[in-house]
C-alpha positions as a printed Julia matrix, in Angstrom:
522×3 Matrix{Float64}:
  97.39  116.29   68.98
 100.02  117.18   71.56
 102.54  114.47   70.77
 103.69  115.01   67.21
 106.16  117.85   67.72
 109.63  117.12   66.3
 112.62  116.73   68.57
 114.55  119.95   69.2
 118.18  120.51   68.23
 119.06  120.26   71.91
 117.46  116.81   72.0
 119.58  115.63   69.09
 122.79  117.12   70.48
 122.55  115.63   73.98
 124.17  112.14   74.31
 121.38  111.11   76.69
 118.29  113.22   76.04
 116.82  112.2    79.4
 119.52  114.32   81.07
 118.78  117.41   78.99
 117.84  120.66   80.72
 116.28  123.74   79.16
 119.45  125.65   80.04
 122.8   123.77   80.25
 124.36  123.44   83.69
 127.78  122.28   84.86
 127.82  120.08   87.95
 130.54  120.52   90.53
 133.13  117.87   91.4
 131.2   116.45   94.37
 127.92  116.22   92.45
 129.6   114.26   89.63
 130.66  111.43   91.96
 127.2   109.82   91.8
 125.74  107.76   88.97
 123.4   110.11   87.1
 124.03  112.96   89.58
 121.77  115.18   87.48
 118.75  113.37   88.88
 119.92  113.82   92.46
 120.33  117.55   91.77
 116.71  117.63   90.55
 115.43  115.81   93.64
 117.17  118.22   96.0
 116.06  121.21   93.93
 112.44  120.1    94.34
 112.87  119.44   98.06
 114.36  122.91   98.62
 111.6   124.62   96.68
 109.26  126.92   98.63
 106.39  125.25   96.77
 107.45  121.95   98.36
 107.72  123.45  101.87
 104.27  124.97  101.4
 102.74  121.48  101.19
 103.16  121.07  104.96
 100.23  123.49  105.38
  98.0   122.22  102.56
  95.11  119.83  103.15
  95.3   116.22  102.02
  91.64  115.28  102.64
  90.68  117.13  105.81
  92.66  120.05  107.22
  94.53  119.75  110.5
  92.65  122.72  111.93
  89.35  121.17  110.95
  90.21  117.72  112.29
  91.71  119.01  115.52
  94.57  116.48  115.36
  97.71  115.64  113.42
  96.68  114.19  110.07
  98.56  113.75  106.84
  99.11  116.89  104.81
 100.36  117.18  101.25
 103.99  117.23  102.38
 103.9   114.1   104.53
 101.91  112.39  101.77
 104.52  113.39   99.16
 107.4   112.17  101.34
 105.75  108.77  101.73
 104.85  108.52   98.04
 108.53  109.2    97.28
 109.63  106.35   99.55
 107.19  103.89   97.98
 108.09  105.05   94.44
 111.8   104.55   95.06
 111.23  101.03   96.41
 109.16  100.05   93.35
 111.65  101.61   90.91
 114.6    99.81   92.54
 112.75   96.52   92.15
 111.84   97.18   88.51
 115.19   98.63   87.42
 117.28   95.8    88.89
 115.49   92.98   87.1
 117.93   91.02   84.93
 115.35   89.06   82.93
 112.58   89.88   80.48
 111.25   92.72   82.64
 114.67   94.36   82.69
 114.94   94.22   78.9
 111.49   95.79   78.48
 112.41   98.53   80.96
 115.6    99.34   79.04
 113.76   99.43   75.7
 111.21  101.91   77.08
 113.77  104.38   78.38
 114.63  103.02   81.82
 113.22  103.41   85.3
 115.69  105.31   87.44
 114.81  105.2    91.18
 115.89  108.81   91.77
 113.76  110.04   88.85
 110.75  108.19   90.26
 111.52  109.64   93.68
 111.79  113.18   92.29
 108.57  112.83   90.3
 106.82  111.64   93.45
 108.21  114.53   95.5
 106.88  117.0    92.91
 103.58  115.34   92.05
 101.41  117.43   94.41
 103.13  120.82   94.08
 100.17  122.18   92.13
  97.48  121.31   94.65
  95.73  124.46   95.88
  94.48  125.2    99.41
  91.78  122.9   100.81
  92.59  119.76   98.82
  90.5   118.52   95.9
  87.67  120.83   96.94
  89.96  123.79   96.24
  90.89  122.33   92.88
  87.24  122.11   91.82
  86.51  125.63   93.05
  89.45  127.2    91.19
  88.58  125.28   88.02
  85.07  126.72   88.07
  86.27  130.24   88.9
  88.95  130.23   86.19
  86.35  129.4    83.56
  83.45  131.53   84.85
  85.34  134.66   85.91
  88.11  134.87   83.31
  87.0   132.77   80.35
  89.94  130.38   80.77
  88.61  127.36   78.9
  91.31  125.14   80.43
  90.26  126.16   83.92
  92.49  124.81   86.67
  93.9   121.31   87.17
  96.32  120.35   89.94
  98.46  118.13   87.71
  98.79  120.81   85.02
  99.6   123.33   87.75
 102.38  121.07   89.02
 103.96  121.01   85.56
 103.59  124.79   85.27
 105.31  125.27   88.62
 108.38  123.15   87.85
 108.79  124.52   84.31
 107.76  128.16   84.73
 106.61  129.59   88.06
 109.25  128.33   90.49
 112.59  129.78   89.4
 115.85  128.32   90.64
 118.66  130.69   89.66
 117.69  132.15   86.3
 114.61  133.56   84.61
 112.55  131.66   82.09
 113.51  128.04   82.86
 111.56  127.21   86.01
 113.55  124.77   88.13
 115.49  123.77   85.0
 114.96  120.06   85.66
 116.11  117.23   83.43
 113.73  115.93   80.76
 113.39  112.67   82.72
 112.08  114.34   85.86
 109.82  116.71   83.96
 108.3   113.74   82.12
 107.89  111.88   85.42
 105.21  114.33   86.6
 103.15  114.09   83.39
 100.58  111.66   84.73
  98.0   112.74   82.12
 100.16  113.82   79.14
  97.58  115.73   77.12
  95.71  119.03   76.93
  92.21  119.47   78.31
  90.81  120.05   74.83
  91.94  116.57   73.71
  89.15  115.03   75.75
  86.33  117.04   74.15
  85.29  114.19   71.86
  86.31  111.26   74.06
  83.43  108.83   74.58
  84.74  107.11   77.69
  84.84  103.4    78.36
  87.66  100.88   78.15
  89.1   102.35   74.92
  89.68  105.83   76.39
  92.81  106.65   78.42
  92.15  107.06   82.12
  91.36  110.72   82.85
  90.68  111.73   79.24
  86.9   111.33   79.46
  85.09  114.68   79.93
  83.33  115.28   83.24
  80.5   116.78   81.15
  79.7   116.36   77.43
  82.12  118.38   75.3
  83.82  119.8    78.37
  87.32  118.53   77.76
  89.41  115.98   79.64
  88.56  115.47   83.28
  92.29  115.16   84.06
  95.23  116.65   82.18
  98.85  117.52   82.96
  99.59  120.55   80.81
  98.06  123.9    79.91
  98.42  125.16   76.34
 100.8   127.83   77.71
 103.28  125.11   78.69
 102.76  122.62   75.86
 106.22  123.25   74.4
 107.66  122.02   77.71
 105.71  118.77   77.4
 107.07  118.27   73.88
 110.62  118.86   75.07
 110.37  116.45   78.0
 108.53  113.69   76.13
 110.91  113.81   73.16
 113.48  112.1    75.39
 111.29  108.95   75.35
 110.61  107.99   71.71
 109.53  104.45   72.71
 106.68  105.75   74.89
 103.43  105.98   72.92
 101.15  109.04   72.98
  98.87  109.14   76.04
 101.19  106.7    77.89
 103.23  107.58   80.96
 106.99  107.07   81.17
 107.98  104.22   83.46
 109.05  106.53   86.28
 105.74  108.41   86.0
 103.81  105.13   86.12
 105.73  104.13   89.24
 104.91  107.48   90.84
 101.23  106.97   89.98
 101.15  103.52   91.6
 102.97  104.81   94.69
 100.45  107.65   94.97
  97.56  105.17   94.9
  99.17  102.94   97.53
  99.98  105.82   99.89
  96.58  107.48   99.39
  94.65  104.29  100.11
  96.54  103.47  103.31
  97.58  106.78  104.86
  94.09  108.25  104.67
  92.87  105.07  106.37
  95.5   105.71  109.04
  94.2   109.26  109.6
  90.55  108.35  109.82
  91.22  105.37  112.09
  93.19  107.56  114.5
  90.42  110.15  114.46
  87.75  107.55  115.23
  85.81  108.48  112.09
  85.47  104.96  110.67
  82.42  103.32  112.22
  83.31   99.63  112.36
  79.72   98.46  112.75
  78.5   100.39  109.68
  81.41   99.28  107.51
  81.15   95.66  108.65
  77.47   95.69  107.74
  78.32   96.84  104.2
  80.92   94.11  103.71
  78.85   91.31  105.25
  75.75   92.22  103.24
  77.61   92.24   99.92
  79.27   88.89  100.6
  76.0    87.36  101.79
  73.78   88.78   99.01
  76.34   88.78   96.2
  74.31   86.62   93.8
  71.11   88.59   94.39
  72.84   91.97   94.03
  74.4    90.87   90.75
  70.88   90.67   89.27
  69.74   94.1    90.48
  69.1    96.93   88.01
  71.7    99.75   88.12
  69.05  102.39   88.8
  67.68  100.43   91.72
  71.17  100.05   93.18
  71.78  103.78   92.97
  68.43  104.6    94.57
  69.11  102.21   97.45
  72.86  102.79   97.74
  72.58  103.5   101.47
  71.34   99.97  102.12
  74.29   97.76  103.15
  75.93   95.89  100.29
  74.72   98.17   97.51
  77.71  100.5    97.46
  80.2    97.66   97.1
  78.15   96.23   94.24
  78.16   99.64   92.54
  81.94   99.79   92.99
  82.35   96.42   91.3
  80.18   97.46   88.37
  82.14  100.7    87.86
  85.4    98.76   87.81
  84.04   96.17   85.39
  82.61   98.85   83.1
  85.67  101.08   82.95
  88.51   98.58   83.22
  87.49   95.21   81.76
  91.14   94.6    80.86
  91.88   93.91   84.55
  88.54   93.73   86.41
  87.83   90.18   87.55
  84.82   89.17   89.62
  86.66   86.54   91.63
  89.63   88.84   92.25
  87.24   91.54   93.47
  85.55   89.1    95.84
  88.93   88.02   97.17
  89.94   91.67   97.66
  86.71   92.34   99.58
  87.41   89.31  101.76
  90.99   90.36  102.43
  90.09   93.95  103.32
  87.25   92.67  105.47
  89.57   90.33  107.41
  92.54   92.69  107.74
  90.79   96.05  108.09
  87.13   95.74  109.03
  87.3    92.75  111.36
  90.96   93.28  112.17
  92.25   96.84  112.53
  88.9    98.59  113.05
  87.62   96.05  115.58
  89.84   97.66  118.24
  89.41  101.46  118.52
  92.6   103.49  118.39
  93.39  104.72  121.93
  96.79  106.35  121.46
  98.66  103.7   123.41
 102.03  102.32  122.35
 100.34   99.02  121.6
  97.85  100.79  119.31
 100.69  102.61  117.54
 102.58   99.35  117.02
  99.5    97.58  115.67
  98.74  100.39  113.23
 102.38  100.58  112.11
 102.53   96.84  111.52
  99.28   96.93  109.57
 100.36   99.84  107.35
 103.91   98.67  106.69
 102.72   95.13  105.95
 100.23   96.3   103.35
 102.66   98.77  101.75
 105.41   96.16  101.53
 103.11   93.63   99.87
 101.57   96.12   97.42
 104.85   97.67   96.33
 106.13   94.18   95.51
 102.99   93.41   93.46
 103.9    95.24   90.26
 104.19   94.06   86.68
 105.82   95.58   83.59
 104.29   95.39   80.12
 105.7    96.45   76.75
 102.24   97.04   75.24
  99.7    97.8    77.98
  95.97   98.44   77.44
  95.13  102.08   76.74
  93.74  102.65   80.27
  96.74  101.03   81.87
 100.46  101.86   82.0
 103.76  100.12   81.36
 104.1    99.55   85.12
 100.97   98.42   86.93
  99.79   96.63   90.04
  99.02   92.95   89.74
  95.37   91.98   89.28
  94.95   91.06   92.95
  96.68   94.2    94.24
  94.73   96.46   91.85
  91.42   95.21   93.27
  92.66   95.51   96.84
  93.66   99.15   96.37
  90.25   99.86   94.82
  88.48   98.38   97.87
  90.76  100.25  100.3
  90.01  103.56   98.56
  86.3   102.71   98.71
  86.43  102.84  102.51
  87.1   106.54  102.8
  85.3   107.51   99.6
  82.09  105.92  100.88
  82.34  106.45  104.63
  84.26  109.76  104.91
  83.99  111.85  101.75
  80.2   111.51  101.59
  79.66  112.78  105.15
  77.34  115.84  105.28
  79.45  117.52  107.99
  82.52  117.36  105.75
  80.48  118.7   102.82
  79.34  121.74  104.83
  82.92  122.46  105.92
  84.23  122.16  102.36
  81.55  124.41  100.91
  82.68  127.09  103.35
  86.27  126.65  102.16
  85.16  127.02   98.54
  83.57  130.36   99.37
  86.93  131.55  100.76
  88.61  130.92   97.41
  85.78  132.62   95.55
  86.12  135.77   97.64
  89.91  135.78   97.18
  89.7   135.45   93.4
  87.08  138.18   93.16
  88.98  140.42   95.56
  92.27  140.19   93.67
  90.47  140.69   90.35
  88.9   143.89   91.66
  92.3   145.03   92.95
  93.98  144.55   89.57
  91.08  146.41   87.95
  91.59  149.44   90.21
  93.84  151.89   88.28
  94.42  153.98   91.42
  95.64  151.13   93.63
  96.94  148.4    91.33
 100.54  149.5    91.99
 100.17  148.35   95.61
  99.02  144.85   94.68
 101.32  142.03   95.87
 104.56  142.09   93.87
 104.4   138.38   93.15
 100.9   138.73   91.74
 102.07  141.49   89.39
 105.06  139.35   88.36
 102.68  136.48   87.6
 100.59  138.77   85.39
 103.76  139.61   83.43
 104.67  135.91   83.09
 101.2   134.94   81.88
 101.19  137.86   79.43
 104.54  136.71   78.01
 103.29  133.13   77.72
 100.09  134.14   75.94
 101.96  136.43   73.55
 104.38  133.61   72.7
 101.5   131.18   72.18
  99.73  133.64   69.87
 102.94  133.95   67.79
 103.96  130.31   67.7
 100.75  128.28   67.89
  97.66  130.51   67.63
  95.42  127.48   67.0
  95.8   126.62   70.68
  94.04  129.87   71.59
  90.3   129.29   71.33
  88.38  132.02   69.53
  86.86  133.33   72.72
  90.19  133.06   74.51
  92.03  135.23   72.03
  89.53  138.08   72.25
  91.04  139.55   75.41
  94.52  138.29   76.23
  94.86  140.89   78.97
  91.87  139.44   80.84
  93.22  135.93   80.35
  96.68  136.9    81.6
  95.24  138.52   84.71
  92.99  135.54   85.28
  95.76  132.96   84.95
  97.98  135.05   87.23
  95.3   135.31   89.93
  94.66  131.56   89.75
  98.43  130.88   89.92
  98.69  133.18   92.93
  95.75  131.84   94.93
  96.68  128.23   94.13
 100.09  128.79   95.73
  98.67  129.8    99.12
  98.55  127.53  102.13
  95.24  126.83  103.85
  96.1   129.3   106.62
  97.27  132.01  104.2
  94.02  131.69  102.27
  91.98  132.13  105.46
  94.07  135.13  106.61
  93.98  136.86  103.23
  90.25  136.29  102.92
  89.7   138.0   106.25
  92.01  140.89  105.33
  90.84  141.56  101.79
  87.24  141.57  102.98
  87.9   143.77  106.01
  87.37  141.05  108.6
  90.79  141.05  110.28
  92.47  143.52  112.64
  95.77  141.6   112.68
  97.45  143.52  109.86
 101.02  142.23  109.82
 100.34  138.63  110.81
  97.82  138.15  108.04
  99.8   140.05  105.41
 103.2   138.41  105.75
 102.39  135.9   103.01
 101.74  138.55  100.36
């Protein structure tokens, strides 16, 4: 288990362990004028990070170059998640009743911590969005024998605690324990999901994507597990596998922003076919009783027939989250999304006019305002839930909003073709850098940062072998040099922007004549 490590001496010595850093720092006179200025320092440190700036050129769902228009990227998404997270945390932290007492007992919910966690939550996302994450996960396992593969959340934690150095070596950004804990959305190792059976008694994300394959989602690699112990020790009231309150707020804000800002993008781009979507919603509402009797296999085989996909969504929700899934609440959510989105927003195509901009802004701000004020706090939440959650009605509404782009955008064949091409770019980069590091005659000319990352990974693996060798699988320990090189290459490629990945792919495979323009990111 990853949660039984004893508190460190530093934890016991610090008056407020949430404020503890890996290396002590002294704030200047101006910084100390704020309440909990340490958290403000963390927020600004994240915002000034080159990893944060990089997000402006990293795909959210579809790349700007591919879409041919201004769409949300990881940076604009993170900025908006931060705003929503702060609003929710202010609401929760200022409650003077029962909710406020529960919040205090669980370690508090500081708005700046929630804001900082939200700003950092996507730092680990690689080029080309979730497609890039899947490609690097496969390559890490297949090419280098890294059983933990790659996971964007774990990469985020590795960046803030190890890869992105502020002003000293070995401490990452040297953030407070509170902010480090606020990015641990899935506070466990991948291996802890190997025997999870799924269902309502398994934490969300812990279920393996394939039998025995380890957790589908996780927020820490074994290399960085000591950092998780240090951060989580500041919250003794938070149970294993549960998020801190600020992390739960960040998670909710991410869901709200994702469900609405992607809708914004696809509406502007004219990619949401109102007639097709309306047919889906009308058919489900009209045939609800009949669809409820259909066999699951039949629904999956006929999922393209209007109404079937919504019924499948309802059954997934009811199967995985019976603690909150409610048939009437789902029907009400479908009706609300149908009225506000399908028959409302989408009924008038976006034409770029000021009136269209105002209508879209009013729609988005209205939904965000209502959802961020629809949160509840629980002292003992179900295992698949968190201490801070959306209300039952809002939870179903967000699920239906996310269904719109999952069903009508992400399943498009043209997007699939484009994404498969992007995956091949990452594969060529990983193989190209591996061959470079294997070349004894030319390895000295490899990018300096890549060589530094090899050294860091080698140090981490050597420390892990000394301090906790059980975390090194048998096959992993057989060649630590290969593992160090592999982790370094994955760390390096994951830190590229979409454009840098395309340029480097062309250069390393001899397809570019623009030497200096393509190589500036090395």
